[in-house]
C-alpha positions, 0 to 999 in steps of 0.5 A: 500499499502506498503511504500518503505520508511520503510526500509530507515527509519529503516536504518537511525538513524539521529534525526529530526531537526526543519528544517526537520519539516519546510521542511515537510510543503513545505515552498516554495510552502506555500509562493506562496500559502500565496502570492496569498491568500493574493492577493485575500484578498486585491483585494476583497477591503472589510472591514476586521479588519487587525487582522482578515485578518492576521488570514485568511492568517495564516490559508491559510498558515497552510492549505497549510503546512498540505497539504504538510505534507500529500503529503510527507507522502503518496508520500514517496515511490515516493520521495525516488526514485527521485533525486529532492525529495529523500532528503526530511525528510520522505524518508530520514528517519529523520521523520517517516511517522506516524509523517508526517500524524499526523502533516498533520491531526492536522494542517488541523483541526486546520486551518479549524476550526480557519478560521471558528470560527475567520473569516467565514465558507465560507472561511473555507469550501473552505480551507477544500475542497482545503486540501482534493483535494490536499491530497486525489484527487491529491496525492492519486488518480490523481498523480498515475493514469493519465497524466492529474494529474497536470492539474486537480490537479492544482485546489488545488493550484489555489484556495487560492486567492478564499479563501482569497477573501471569507475570506474578503468579505464573497462571491466569485464573478467572479473576485475571480474565474478569479484569480483561472483561472489564476493559474489553466491555469498556472500550465500545462506549468509550471509543464510540463516544469519541467517534460521535464527535470525530466522525467527520475525520474518520469518514475523510480518512476512510476508517469504517467507525460505527458512526460513519457506517451505521449513523449517529443514532444507531451508534448512540443506541449501541453505546447505551446497550454496551453500557448496560452490559458493562456496568454489571461486569464492573460489580462482579469482582466484589463477588468473586473474592477480588474486590472489597467493600470500597470497590463495590461502592466505587463501582456501583456509584460510578456505574450509575453515573456512567449509565446516566451519561450513556442515557443522555448520549442516546437521547442526545443528537451527538454526531448528527451535525458535521464537525462538532469540534471547535478546533482540533482539541479533543474535549472542545466541542459544540453543544450538540456533542457535549454529551458524548464528550462528557461520557468519553471523559468520565469513562476514563475517570471511571476505569481509572477509579475502579482499577485504582481501588482494586490496586489499593485494596490489594496493596493494603491487604484489605478484606474482600467483600466476600470476607465481610459477609457472615459465612463468606469465603 
């Protein structure tokens, strides 16, 4: 496939800075991956040397950065056409596509091999699968082929807590996959809310996001349906011996707010008008898209809060909700 980025690179002579290489790793996405991966590692409650735990988290971070670099290399033609992404280092011409590809491949190999040698090969195998799934299955196939791209592709972003759990315990029990399920079911409402006020960009770039393919009204309904499925799943860790009473309180309260915001999105006209953003900034939108913007922003906060609560409870050794019930486990 010919990359539209070539002309942009040829026309731009500005040298790359270290910040550009950092941006290539998608540090904001990486921070969420590291956070959820570390939560899985701590929630495993398995004896692991602090140094090996730090190595495991580092490998997860490097693997996430490698995925980001490979994504930016392959998606440079798409990124160049979208306001939200056209300033990235590859479409802006500050880093060559070949450099991004090389960086992604090298970091992928290093992260997987170091995880396997220093920690265990189960975690390394899961990390390798995650990188492959994001860079190849999602980026090269699903993203350009189906409106279900982020639903199926969301598995890549949902696996870090499973990797962390495997690194600590050498196994992946039901609770590890429950953490994965929470992120997996969170993804559609989160990204489709963003897509409702970025649909013009996606349409121009030829990306079949749900609002482009099915329309805004259908997307708003699907956001609410997925939200109805997502919130109950967030409550489950309290009943599987993973979360405690603080977790149940945070998950229930935040889940109620999530559903209210999703309901407001469904009843709104978000996505109906073209170009609802005031400029290229992610959160600066016109009145018609504010309900979608609010759900998008709160979804990040909600996921952070429930994982942070699990992390704190496990770190402090607080009793699980089942332990507080008379006759419980």
